[in-house]
N, CA, C and O atoms as a GROMACS GRO file, in nm:
protein
  528
    1UNK      N    1   0.084  -0.117   0.000
    1UNK     CA    2   0.000   0.000   0.000
    1UNK      C    3   0.089   0.124   0.000
    1UNK      O    4   0.192   0.128   0.067
    2UNK      N    5   0.048   0.221  -0.075
    2UNK     CA    6   0.126   0.344  -0.087
    2UNK      C    7   0.052   0.456  -0.016
    2UNK      O    8  -0.065   0.483  -0.045
    3UNK      N    9   0.120   0.522   0.076
    3UNK     CA   10   0.058   0.630   0.152
    3UNK      C   11   0.013   0.742   0.059
    3UNK      O   12   0.085   0.781  -0.032
    4UNK      N   13  -0.107   0.792   0.083
    4UNK     CA   14  -0.160   0.902   0.005
    4UNK      C   15  -0.223   0.862  -0.128
    4UNK      O   16  -0.272   0.948  -0.200
    5UNK      N   17  -0.223   0.734  -0.161
    5UNK     CA   18  -0.283   0.690  -0.287
    5UNK      C   19  -0.434   0.697  -0.280
    5UNK      O   20  -0.493   0.673  -0.175
    6UNK      N   21  -0.495   0.731  -0.392
    6UNK     CA   22  -0.640   0.736  -0.397
    6UNK      C   23  -0.698   0.640  -0.500
    6UNK      O   24  -0.820   0.632  -0.516
    7UNK      N   25  -0.613   0.567  -0.572
    7UNK     CA   26  -0.666   0.472  -0.669
    7UNK      C   27  -0.574   0.352  -0.686
    7UNK      O   28  -0.455   0.356  -0.654
    8UNK      N   29  -0.633   0.246  -0.736
    8UNK     CA   30  -0.561   0.122  -0.762
    8UNK      C   31  -0.614   0.064  -0.892
    8UNK      O   32  -0.734   0.070  -0.919
    9UNK      N   33  -0.525   0.008  -0.972
    9UNK     CA   34  -0.566  -0.056  -1.098
    9UNK      C   35  -0.533  -0.204  -1.092
    9UNK      O   36  -0.421  -0.244  -1.059
   10UNK      N   37  -0.634  -0.284  -1.124
   10UNK     CA   38  -0.620  -0.429  -1.127
   10UNK      C   39  -0.654  -0.473  -1.269
   10UNK      O   40  -0.756  -0.431  -1.324
   11UNK      N   41  -0.570  -0.556  -1.329
   11UNK     CA   42  -0.600  -0.608  -1.463
   11UNK      C   43  -0.633  -0.757  -1.452
   11UNK      O   44  -0.579  -0.829  -1.368
   12UNK      N   45  -0.724  -0.800  -1.540
   12UNK     CA   46  -0.764  -0.941  -1.544
   12UNK      C   47  -0.803  -0.978  -1.686
   12UNK      O   48  -0.835  -0.891  -1.767
   13UNK      N   49  -0.801  -1.108  -1.715
   13UNK     CA   50  -0.830  -1.153  -1.851
   13UNK      C   51  -0.978  -1.188  -1.866
   13UNK      O   52  -1.058  -1.169  -1.775
   14UNK      N   53  -1.014  -1.241  -1.983
   14UNK     CA   54  -1.154  -1.271  -2.013
   14UNK      C   55  -1.210  -1.384  -1.925
   14UNK      O   56  -1.332  -1.396  -1.912
   15UNK      N   57  -1.124  -1.464  -1.866
   15UNK     CA   58  -1.169  -1.571  -1.776
   15UNK      C   59  -1.178  -1.522  -1.632
   15UNK      O   60  -1.220  -1.597  -1.544
   16UNK      N   61  -1.140  -1.396  -1.609
   16UNK     CA   62  -1.146  -1.340  -1.474
   16UNK      C   63  -1.019  -1.362  -1.394
   16UNK      O   64  -1.018  -1.336  -1.274
   17UNK      N   65  -0.913  -1.410  -1.456
   17UNK     CA   66  -0.787  -1.436  -1.386
   17UNK      C   67  -0.713  -1.304  -1.364
   17UNK      O   68  -0.689  -1.230  -1.459
   18UNK      N   69  -0.677  -1.277  -1.237
   18UNK     CA   70  -0.607  -1.153  -1.202
   18UNK      C   71  -0.465  -1.160  -1.258
   18UNK      O   72  -0.390  -1.254  -1.231
   19UNK      N   73  -0.429  -1.059  -1.337
   19UNK     CA   74  -0.298  -1.054  -1.401
   19UNK      C   75  -0.200  -0.962  -1.329
   19UNK      O   76  -0.081  -0.993  -1.320
   20UNK      N   77  -0.250  -0.849  -1.279
   20UNK     CA   78  -0.160  -0.754  -1.212
   20UNK      C   79  -0.239  -0.661  -1.122
   20UNK      O   80  -0.361  -0.646  -1.136
   21UNK      N   81  -0.166  -0.598  -1.031
   21UNK     CA   82  -0.225  -0.499  -0.942
   21UNK      C   83  -0.113  -0.407  -0.896
   21UNK      O   84  -0.002  -0.452  -0.868
   22UNK      N   85  -0.143  -0.278  -0.887
   22UNK     CA   86  -0.041  -0.185  -0.841
   22UNK      C   87  -0.034  -0.177  -0.689
   22UNK      O   88   0.057  -0.114  -0.635
   23UNK      N   89  -0.128  -0.241  -0.618
   23UNK     CA   90  -0.128  -0.251  -0.471
   23UNK      C   91  -0.116  -0.116  -0.400
   23UNK      O   92  -0.052  -0.108  -0.295
   24UNK      N   93  -0.176  -0.014  -0.454
   24UNK     CA   94  -0.165   0.119  -0.391
   24UNK      C   95  -0.268   0.141  -0.279
   24UNK      O   96  -0.240   0.219  -0.188
   25UNK      N   97  -0.384   0.077  -0.284
   25UNK     CA   98  -0.484   0.089  -0.177
   25UNK      C   99  -0.480  -0.030  -0.082
   25UNK      O  100  -0.492  -0.014   0.040
   26UNK      N  101  -0.463  -0.149  -0.138
   26UNK     CA  102  -0.457  -0.272  -0.059
   26UNK      C  103  -0.373  -0.373  -0.134
   26UNK      O  104  -0.358  -0.366  -0.257
   27UNK      N  105  -0.317  -0.467  -0.060
   27UNK     CA  106  -0.228  -0.568  -0.116
   27UNK      C  107  -0.307  -0.675  -0.189
   27UNK      O  108  -0.396  -0.738  -0.131
   28UNK      N  109  -0.276  -0.695  -0.317
   28UNK     CA  110  -0.346  -0.796  -0.395
   28UNK      C  111  -0.248  -0.884  -0.474
   28UNK      O  112  -0.290  -0.983  -0.534
   29UNK      N  113  -0.121  -0.850  -0.475
   29UNK     CA  114  -0.023  -0.925  -0.553
   29UNK      C  115  -0.021  -1.074  -0.519
   29UNK      O  116   0.011  -1.156  -0.605
   30UNK      N  117  -0.056  -1.108  -0.396
   30UNK     CA  118  -0.059  -1.249  -0.357
   30UNK      C  119  -0.177  -1.323  -0.419
   30UNK      O  120  -0.185  -1.446  -0.408
   31UNK      N  121  -0.267  -1.252  -0.485
   31UNK     CA  122  -0.384  -1.315  -0.547
   31UNK      C  123  -0.370  -1.326  -0.699
   31UNK      O  124  -0.466  -1.362  -0.767
   32UNK      N  125  -0.252  -1.297  -0.753
   32UNK     CA  126  -0.232  -1.311  -0.898
   32UNK      C  127  -0.260  -1.455  -0.938
   32UNK      O  128  -0.218  -1.549  -0.870
   33UNK      N  129  -0.331  -1.472  -1.049
   33UNK     CA  130  -0.367  -1.605  -1.096
   33UNK      C  131  -0.499  -1.656  -1.039
   33UNK      O  132  -0.547  -1.761  -1.082
   34UNK      N  133  -0.558  -1.584  -0.946
   34UNK     CA  134  -0.688  -1.623  -0.888
   34UNK      C  135  -0.800  -1.557  -0.966
   34UNK      O  136  -0.778  -1.463  -1.042
   35UNK      N  137  -0.922  -1.606  -0.946
   35UNK     CA  138  -1.037  -1.552  -1.016
   35UNK      C  139  -1.089  -1.426  -0.947
   35UNK      O  140  -1.121  -1.430  -0.828
   36UNK      N  141  -1.098  -1.318  -1.021
   36UNK     CA  142  -1.139  -1.189  -0.964
   36UNK      C  143  -1.283  -1.191  -0.916
   36UNK      O  144  -1.318  -1.123  -0.819
   37UNK      N  145  -1.369  -1.267  -0.983
   37UNK     CA  146  -1.510  -1.271  -0.946
   37UNK      C  147  -1.530  -1.346  -0.814
   37UNK      O  148  -1.625  -1.318  -0.741
   38UNK      N  149  -1.442  -1.440  -0.784
   38UNK     CA  150  -1.450  -1.510  -0.656
   38UNK      C  151  -1.392  -1.426  -0.543
   38UNK      O  152  -1.441  -1.431  -0.430
   39UNK      N  153  -1.289  -1.350  -0.572
   39UNK     CA  154  -1.225  -1.266  -0.470
   39UNK      C  155  -1.304  -1.139  -0.442
   39UNK      O  156  -1.300  -1.086  -0.331
   40UNK      N  157  -1.376  -1.090  -0.543
   40UNK     CA  158  -1.454  -0.966  -0.530
   40UNK      C  159  -1.596  -0.989  -0.578
   40UNK      O  160  -1.629  -0.958  -0.693
   41UNK      N  161  -1.682  -1.044  -0.491
   41UNK     CA  162  -1.821  -1.071  -0.530
   41UNK      C  163  -1.896  -0.947  -0.578
   41UNK      O  164  -1.997  -0.959  -0.648
   42UNK      N  165  -1.849  -0.829  -0.540
   42UNK     CA  166  -1.915  -0.706  -0.584
   42UNK      C  167  -1.917  -0.697  -0.738
   42UNK      O  168  -2.003  -0.629  -0.795
   43UNK      N  169  -1.825  -0.764  -0.804
   43UNK     CA  170  -1.821  -0.762  -0.951
   43UNK      C  171  -1.918  -0.861  -1.015
   43UNK      O  172  -1.947  -0.850  -1.134
   44UNK      N  173  -1.968  -0.957  -0.938
   44UNK     CA  174  -2.058  -1.058  -0.995
   44UNK      C  175  -2.181  -0.997  -1.060
   44UNK      O  176  -2.227  -1.044  -1.164
   45UNK      N  177  -2.236  -0.893  -0.996
   45UNK     CA  178  -2.360  -0.835  -1.049
   45UNK      C  179  -2.336  -0.758  -1.179
   45UNK      O  180  -2.432  -0.732  -1.252
   46UNK      N  181  -2.213  -0.720  -1.209
   46UNK     CA  182  -2.187  -0.648  -1.335
   46UNK      C  183  -2.103  -0.731  -1.433
   46UNK      O  184  -2.056  -0.678  -1.534
   47UNK      N  185  -2.084  -0.859  -1.403
   47UNK     CA  186  -2.005  -0.944  -1.491
   47UNK      C  187  -2.057  -0.945  -1.635
   47UNK      O  188  -1.977  -0.937  -1.728
   48UNK      N  189  -2.189  -0.954  -1.658
   48UNK     CA  190  -2.236  -0.950  -1.798
   48UNK      C  191  -2.198  -0.819  -1.869
   48UNK      O  192  -2.161  -0.821  -1.986
   49UNK      N  193  -2.206  -0.708  -1.798
   49UNK     CA  194  -2.168  -0.579  -1.858
   49UNK      C  195  -2.018  -0.574  -1.887
   49UNK      O  196  -1.975  -0.519  -1.988
   50UNK      N  197  -1.938  -0.632  -1.797
   50UNK     CA  198  -1.793  -0.635  -1.817
   50UNK      C  199  -1.761  -0.715  -1.942
   50UNK      O  200  -1.679  -0.674  -2.024
   51UNK      N  201  -1.825  -0.831  -1.957
   51UNK     CA  202  -1.798  -0.917  -2.073
   51UNK      C  203  -1.843  -0.852  -2.205
   51UNK      O  204  -1.791  -0.886  -2.311
   52UNK      N  205  -1.939  -0.760  -2.197
   52UNK     CA  206  -1.986  -0.691  -2.318
   52UNK      C  207  -1.901  -0.568  -2.353
   52UNK      O  208  -1.919  -0.508  -2.458
   53UNK      N  209  -1.810  -0.531  -2.264
   53UNK     CA  210  -1.726  -0.415  -2.293
   53UNK      C  211  -1.639  -0.443  -2.415
   53UNK      O  212  -1.592  -0.555  -2.434
   54UNK      N  213  -1.618  -0.343  -2.495
   54UNK     CA  214  -1.522  -0.353  -2.604
   54UNK      C  215  -1.458  -0.216  -2.617
   54UNK      O  216  -1.504  -0.119  -2.557
   55UNK      N  217  -1.354  -0.208  -2.694
   55UNK     CA  218  -1.287  -0.079  -2.706
   55UNK      C  219  -1.372   0.022  -2.782
   55UNK      O  220  -1.336   0.140  -2.788
   56UNK      N  221  -1.484  -0.021  -2.840
   56UNK     CA  222  -1.577   0.070  -2.905
   56UNK      C  223  -1.671   0.135  -2.802
   56UNK      O  224  -1.724   0.244  -2.826
   57UNK      N  225  -1.690   0.069  -2.690
   57UNK     CA  226  -1.781   0.119  -2.586
   57UNK      C  227  -1.710   0.214  -2.492
   57UNK      O  228  -1.587   0.215  -2.482
   58UNK      N  229  -1.789   0.294  -2.426
   58UNK     CA  230  -1.736   0.377  -2.319
   58UNK      C  231  -1.705   0.287  -2.200
   58UNK      O  232  -1.764   0.179  -2.188
   59UNK      N  233  -1.614   0.328  -2.114
   59UNK     CA  234  -1.587   0.249  -1.993
   59UNK      C  235  -1.712   0.238  -1.907
   59UNK      O  236  -1.799   0.325  -1.910
   60UNK      N  237  -1.720   0.131  -1.831
   60UNK     CA  238  -1.830   0.110  -1.738
   60UNK      C  239  -1.795   0.182  -1.608
   60UNK      O  240  -1.692   0.154  -1.547
   61UNK      N  241  -1.879   0.276  -1.567
   61UNK     CA  242  -1.854   0.357  -1.448
   61UNK      C  243  -1.959   0.322  -1.343
   61UNK      O  244  -2.078   0.326  -1.370
   62UNK      N  245  -1.913   0.288  -1.223
   62UNK     CA  246  -2.002   0.256  -1.111
   62UNK      C  247  -1.962   0.347  -0.996
   62UNK      O  248  -1.851   0.338  -0.943
   63UNK      N  249  -2.053   0.434  -0.957
   63UNK     CA  250  -2.021   0.537  -0.858
   63UNK      C  251  -2.066   0.500  -0.718
   63UNK      O  252  -2.161   0.424  -0.698
   64UNK      N  253  -1.995   0.555  -0.620
   64UNK     CA  254  -2.035   0.554  -0.479
   64UNK      C  255  -2.071   0.414  -0.428
   64UNK      O  256  -2.181   0.393  -0.377
   65UNK      N  257  -1.980   0.321  -0.443
   65UNK     CA  258  -2.003   0.183  -0.402
   65UNK      C  259  -1.930   0.152  -0.272
   65UNK      O  260  -1.807   0.165  -0.266
   66UNK      N  261  -2.001   0.111  -0.167
   66UNK     CA  262  -1.931   0.067  -0.046
   66UNK      C  263  -1.846  -0.055  -0.081
   66UNK      O  264  -1.894  -0.151  -0.140
   67UNK      N  265  -1.718  -0.050  -0.043
   67UNK     CA  266  -1.625  -0.154  -0.084
   67UNK      C  267  -1.530  -0.187   0.031
   67UNK      O  268  -1.474  -0.098   0.095
   68UNK      N  269  -1.512  -0.316   0.056
   68UNK     CA  270  -1.421  -0.362   0.161
   68UNK      C  271  -1.339  -0.479   0.109
   68UNK      O  272  -1.390  -0.566   0.039
   69UNK      N  273  -1.211  -0.479   0.145
   69UNK     CA  274  -1.124  -0.591   0.115
   69UNK      C  275  -1.015  -0.594   0.222
   69UNK      O  276  -0.940  -0.498   0.238
   70UNK      N  277  -1.008  -0.702   0.295
   70UNK     CA  278  -0.915  -0.717   0.407
   70UNK      C  279  -0.931  -0.598   0.501
   70UNK      O  280  -1.039  -0.580   0.557
   71UNK      N  281  -0.827  -0.517   0.520
   71UNK     CA  282  -0.834  -0.404   0.613
   71UNK      C  283  -0.878  -0.273   0.547
   71UNK      O  284  -0.881  -0.169   0.612
   72UNK      N  285  -0.911  -0.277   0.420
   72UNK     CA  286  -0.949  -0.156   0.347
   72UNK      C  287  -1.101  -0.146   0.341
   72UNK      O  288  -1.168  -0.243   0.306
   73UNK      N  289  -1.154  -0.030   0.377
   73UNK     CA  290  -1.297  -0.004   0.362
   73UNK      C  291  -1.316   0.141   0.320
   73UNK      O  292  -1.258   0.232   0.380
   74UNK      N  293  -1.396   0.162   0.218
   74UNK     CA  294  -1.427   0.297   0.173
   74UNK      C  295  -1.548   0.295   0.083
   74UNK      O  296  -1.601   0.189   0.049
   75UNK      N  297  -1.592   0.413   0.044
   75UNK     CA  298  -1.694   0.428  -0.058
   75UNK      C  299  -1.617   0.466  -0.184
   75UNK      O  300  -1.553   0.571  -0.190
   76UNK      N  301  -1.624   0.381  -0.285
   76UNK     CA  302  -1.536   0.394  -0.400
   76UNK      C  303  -1.614   0.413  -0.530
   76UNK      O  304  -1.732   0.380  -0.540
   77UNK      N  305  -1.545   0.467  -0.628
   77UNK     CA  306  -1.592   0.469  -0.766
   77UNK      C  307  -1.514   0.361  -0.839
   77UNK      O  308  -1.394   0.343  -0.816
   78UNK      N  309  -1.582   0.290  -0.928
   78UNK     CA  310  -1.517   0.188  -1.010
   78UNK      C  311  -1.526   0.229  -1.156
   78UNK      O  312  -1.630   0.279  -1.201
   79UNK      N  313  -1.419   0.209  -1.229
   79UNK     CA  314  -1.419   0.225  -1.374
   79UNK      C  315  -1.362   0.096  -1.431
   79UNK      O  316  -1.252   0.054  -1.395
   80UNK      N  317  -1.437   0.033  -1.521
   80UNK     CA  318  -1.392  -0.089  -1.587
   80UNK      C  319  -1.384  -0.062  -1.736
   80UNK      O  320  -1.475  -0.006  -1.796
   81UNK      N  321  -1.273  -0.105  -1.795
   81UNK     CA  322  -1.259  -0.086  -1.939
   81UNK      C  323  -1.188  -0.204  -2.002
   81UNK      O  324  -1.118  -0.281  -1.937
   82UNK      N  325  -1.208  -0.213  -2.130
   82UNK     CA  326  -1.157  -0.322  -2.213
   82UNK      C  327  -1.044  -0.267  -2.298
   82UNK      O  328  -1.055  -0.158  -2.353
   83UNK      N  329  -0.936  -0.342  -2.310
   83UNK     CA  330  -0.832  -0.307  -2.406
   83UNK      C  331  -0.764  -0.434  -2.452
   83UNK      O  332  -0.775  -0.540  -2.390
   84UNK      N  333  -0.694  -0.422  -2.563
   84UNK     CA  334  -0.630  -0.539  -2.620
   84UNK      C  335  -0.479  -0.520  -2.617
   84UNK      O  336  -0.428  -0.416  -2.658
   85UNK      N  337  -0.409  -0.621  -2.566
   85UNK     CA  338  -0.264  -0.621  -2.564
   85UNK      C  339  -0.219  -0.740  -2.646
   85UNK      O  340  -0.246  -0.856  -2.612
   86UNK      N  341  -0.149  -0.711  -2.754
   86UNK     CA  342  -0.107  -0.814  -2.850
   86UNK      C  343  -0.231  -0.888  -2.898
   86UNK      O  344  -0.316  -0.829  -2.965
   87UNK      N  345  -0.244  -1.015  -2.867
   87UNK     CA  346  -0.361  -1.092  -2.912
   87UNK      C  347  -0.457  -1.122  -2.797
   87UNK      O  348  -0.553  -1.196  -2.815
   88UNK      N  349  -0.431  -1.064  -2.681
   88UNK     CA  350  -0.512  -1.095  -2.563
   88UNK      C  351  -0.600  -0.977  -2.522
   88UNK      O  352  -0.555  -0.862  -2.522
   89UNK      N  353  -0.724  -1.007  -2.488
   89UNK     CA  354  -0.816  -0.905  -2.436
   89UNK      C  355  -0.794  -0.894  -2.286
   89UNK      O  356  -0.794  -0.995  -2.215
   90UNK      N  357  -0.777  -0.772  -2.239
   90UNK     CA  358  -0.752  -0.745  -2.098
   90UNK      C  359  -0.857  -0.647  -2.049
   90UNK      O  360  -0.900  -0.558  -2.122
   91UNK      N  361  -0.898  -0.665  -1.924
   91UNK     CA  362  -0.987  -0.571  -1.859
   91UNK      C  363  -0.910  -0.501  -1.748
   91UNK      O  364  -0.829  -0.563  -1.679
   92UNK      N  365  -0.933  -0.373  -1.732
   92UNK     CA  366  -0.873  -0.297  -1.624
   92UNK      C  367  -0.984  -0.248  -1.532
   92UNK      O  368  -1.087  -0.199  -1.578
   93UNK      N  369  -0.961  -0.262  -1.404
   93UNK     CA  370  -1.055  -0.216  -1.302
   93UNK      C  371  -0.984  -0.111  -1.219
   93UNK      O  372  -0.890  -0.142  -1.145
   94UNK      N  373  -1.029   0.012  -1.230
   94UNK     CA  374  -0.971   0.118  -1.150
   94UNK      C  375  -1.064   0.145  -1.033
   94UNK      O  376  -1.182   0.174  -1.051
   95UNK      N  377  -1.008   0.136  -0.913
   95UNK     CA  378  -1.082   0.161  -0.790
   95UNK      C  379  -1.034   0.294  -0.736
   95UNK      O  380  -0.915   0.311  -0.710
   96UNK      N  381  -1.125   0.389  -0.719
   96UNK     CA  382  -1.089   0.521  -0.666
   96UNK      C  383  -1.149   0.536  -0.527
   96UNK      O  384  -1.270   0.522  -0.508
   97UNK      N  385  -1.063   0.563  -0.431
   97UNK     CA  386  -1.102   0.579  -0.292
   97UNK      C  387  -1.158   0.720  -0.272
   97UNK      O  388  -1.088   0.820  -0.291
   98UNK      N  389  -1.285   0.727  -0.236
   98UNK     CA  390  -1.352   0.856  -0.214
   98UNK      C  391  -1.368   0.888  -0.066
   98UNK      O  392  -1.458   0.963  -0.028
   99UNK      N  393  -1.282   0.831   0.017
   99UNK     CA  394  -1.292   0.849   0.162
   99UNK      C  395  -1.294   0.997   0.200
   99UNK      O  396  -1.372   1.037   0.286
  100UNK      N  397  -1.211   1.077   0.139
  100UNK     CA  398  -1.204   1.219   0.172
  100UNK      C  399  -1.336   1.287   0.142
  100UNK      O  400  -1.383   1.369   0.221
  101UNK      N  401  -1.397   1.255   0.028
  101UNK     CA  402  -1.522   1.319  -0.013
  101UNK      C  403  -1.643   1.266   0.064
  101UNK      O  404  -1.745   1.334   0.074
  102UNK      N  405  -1.631   1.145   0.117
  102UNK     CA  406  -1.744   1.081   0.183
  102UNK      C  407  -1.722   1.064   0.332
  102UNK      O  408  -1.780   0.974   0.393
  103UNK      N  409  -1.642   1.147   0.392
  103UNK     CA  410  -1.611   1.134   0.534
  103UNK      C  411  -1.737   1.132   0.620
  103UNK      O  412  -1.747   1.051   0.713
  104UNK      N  413  -1.834   1.219   0.591
  104UNK     CA  414  -1.958   1.224   0.670
  104UNK      C  415  -2.035   1.093   0.658
  104UNK      O  416  -2.085   1.042   0.758
  105UNK      N  417  -2.045   1.038   0.536
  105UNK     CA  418  -2.117   0.912   0.517
  105UNK      C  419  -2.045   0.799   0.587
  105UNK      O  420  -2.110   0.711   0.645
  106UNK      N  421  -1.912   0.798   0.582
  106UNK     CA  422  -1.833   0.693   0.646
  106UNK      C  423  -1.853   0.698   0.798
  106UNK      O  424  -1.872   0.595   0.861
  107UNK      N  425  -1.848   0.819   0.855
  107UNK     CA  426  -1.865   0.834   1.000
  107UNK      C  427  -2.006   0.796   1.041
  107UNK      O  428  -2.025   0.732   1.145
  108UNK      N  429  -2.105   0.834   0.961
  108UNK     CA  430  -2.244   0.800   0.991
  108UNK      C  431  -2.261   0.648   0.990
  108UNK      O  432  -2.323   0.592   1.080
  109UNK      N  433  -2.206   0.582   0.889
  109UNK     CA  434  -2.215   0.436   0.880
  109UNK      C  435  -2.146   0.373   1.002
  109UNK      O  436  -2.199   0.279   1.061
  110UNK      N  437  -2.031   0.423   1.038
  110UNK     CA  438  -1.958   0.368   1.153
  110UNK      C  439  -2.037   0.389   1.282
  110UNK      O  440  -2.043   0.298   1.366
  111UNK      N  441  -2.097   0.506   1.299
  111UNK     CA  442  -2.173   0.535   1.420
  111UNK      C  443  -2.301   0.452   1.429
  111UNK      O  444  -2.341   0.412   1.539
  112UNK      N  445  -2.366   0.426   1.317
  112UNK     CA  446  -2.488   0.344   1.317
  112UNK      C  447  -2.453   0.201   1.354
  112UNK      O  448  -2.530   0.135   1.424
  113UNK      N  449  -2.339   0.153   1.309
  113UNK     CA  450  -2.299   0.016   1.337
  113UNK      C  451  -2.264  -0.004   1.484
  113UNK      O  452  -2.273  -0.116   1.535
  114UNK      N  453  -2.224   0.101   1.553
  114UNK     CA  454  -2.187   0.092   1.695
  114UNK      C  455  -2.308   0.129   1.780
  114UNK      O  456  -2.368   0.234   1.757
  115UNK      N  457  -2.347   0.047   1.879
  115UNK     CA  458  -2.460   0.084   1.964
  115UNK      C  459  -2.425   0.204   2.051
  115UNK      O  460  -2.313   0.214   2.102
  116UNK      N  461  -2.518   0.292   2.066
  116UNK     CA  462  -2.498   0.411   2.148
  116UNK      C  463  -2.503   0.373   2.295
  116UNK      O  464  -2.589   0.295   2.336
  117UNK      N  465  -2.411   0.427   2.375
  117UNK     CA  466  -2.407   0.398   2.519
  117UNK      C  467  -2.532   0.450   2.586
  117UNK      O  468  -2.578   0.394   2.686
  118UNK      N  469  -2.589   0.558   2.534
  118UNK     CA  470  -2.710   0.617   2.589
  118UNK      C  471  -2.830   0.524   2.578
  118UNK      O  472  -2.914   0.519   2.668
  119UNK      N  473  -2.837   0.451   2.468
  119UNK     CA  474  -2.952   0.364   2.442
  119UNK      C  475  -2.932   0.222   2.493
  119UNK      O  476  -3.018   0.136   2.474
  120UNK      N  477  -2.821   0.199   2.557
  120UNK     CA  478  -2.789   0.065   2.604
  120UNK      C  479  -2.859   0.036   2.736
  120UNK      O  480  -2.849   0.115   2.830
  121UNK      N  481  -2.930  -0.076   2.744
  121UNK     CA  482  -2.998  -0.118   2.867
  121UNK      C  483  -2.935  -0.250   2.907
  121UNK      O  484  -2.941  -0.346   2.832
  122UNK      N  485  -2.874  -0.256   3.027
  122UNK     CA  486  -2.814  -0.382   3.071
  122UNK      C  487  -2.920  -0.492   3.077
  122UNK      O  488  -3.034  -0.467   3.113
  123UNK      N  489  -2.881  -0.612   3.042
  123UNK     CA  490  -2.973  -0.724   3.034
  123UNK      C  491  -3.032  -0.759   3.171
  123UNK      O  492  -3.149  -0.797   3.178
  124UNK      N  493  -2.956  -0.746   3.277
  124UNK     CA  494  -3.000  -0.788   3.410
  124UNK      C  495  -3.098  -0.690   3.475
  124UNK      O  496  -3.165  -0.728   3.571
  125UNK      N  497  -3.108  -0.568   3.428
  125UNK     CA  498  -3.190  -0.468   3.494
  125UNK      C  499  -3.328  -0.459   3.431
  125UNK      O  500  -3.342  -0.468   3.309
  126UNK      N  501  -3.431  -0.442   3.515
  126UNK     CA  502  -3.568  -0.429   3.461
  126UNK      C  503  -3.584  -0.294   3.391
  126UNK      O  504  -3.519  -0.196   3.425
  127UNK      N  505  -3.672  -0.292   3.294
  127UNK     CA  506  -3.702  -0.169   3.222
  127UNK      C  507  -3.812  -0.099   3.298
  127UNK      O  508  -3.918  -0.157   3.323
  128UNK      N  509  -3.789   0.025   3.336
  128UNK     CA  510  -3.888   0.103   3.411
  128UNK      C  511  -3.957   0.200   3.317
  128UNK      O  512  -3.894   0.260   3.230
  129UNK      N  513  -4.084   0.214   3.337
  129UNK     CA  514  -4.161   0.303   3.252
  129UNK      C  515  -4.238   0.400   3.340
  129UNK      O  516  -4.277   0.366   3.452
  130UNK      N  517  -4.261   0.520   3.290
  130UNK     CA  518  -4.338   0.619   3.366
  130UNK      C  519  -4.482   0.626   3.320
  130UNK      O  520  -4.554   0.720   3.355
  131UNK      N  521  -4.526   0.528   3.245
  131UNK     CA  522  -4.664   0.526   3.197
  131UNK      C  523  -4.756   0.486   3.313
  131UNK      O  524  -4.730   0.386   3.381
  132UNK      N  525  -4.860   0.561   3.337
  132UNK     CA  526  -4.953   0.532   3.448
  132UNK      C  527  -5.091   0.509   3.399
  132UNK      O  528  -5.182   0.484   3.479
   0.00000   0.00000   0.00000
């Protein structure tokens, strides 16, 4: 991981095999040769669109997607595009970390996931009500 990085590019082939990663947001080099769709289920729902990409089409842009992998969590933008290298078709997946722009949403999500101490009622104590 590179400090201050806001994007990472992962390349994979038509079978979904991960070919390379710049590892700027999270470490993925240890997953080279693995299937990207199994490692990142978030891509399963757009796999048909990815397979239909060609260099004639515009890149596939997916905005504001909650994304987590190992210790990395953020709200990211994804750009997927098709290109050809020699005789092989390659797909590139650019992940852009929008943590700076979505700080309020990230904090809100984190706070909702944590129970508030104010609303916490110990299990052993009876609930008292002022209803008469």
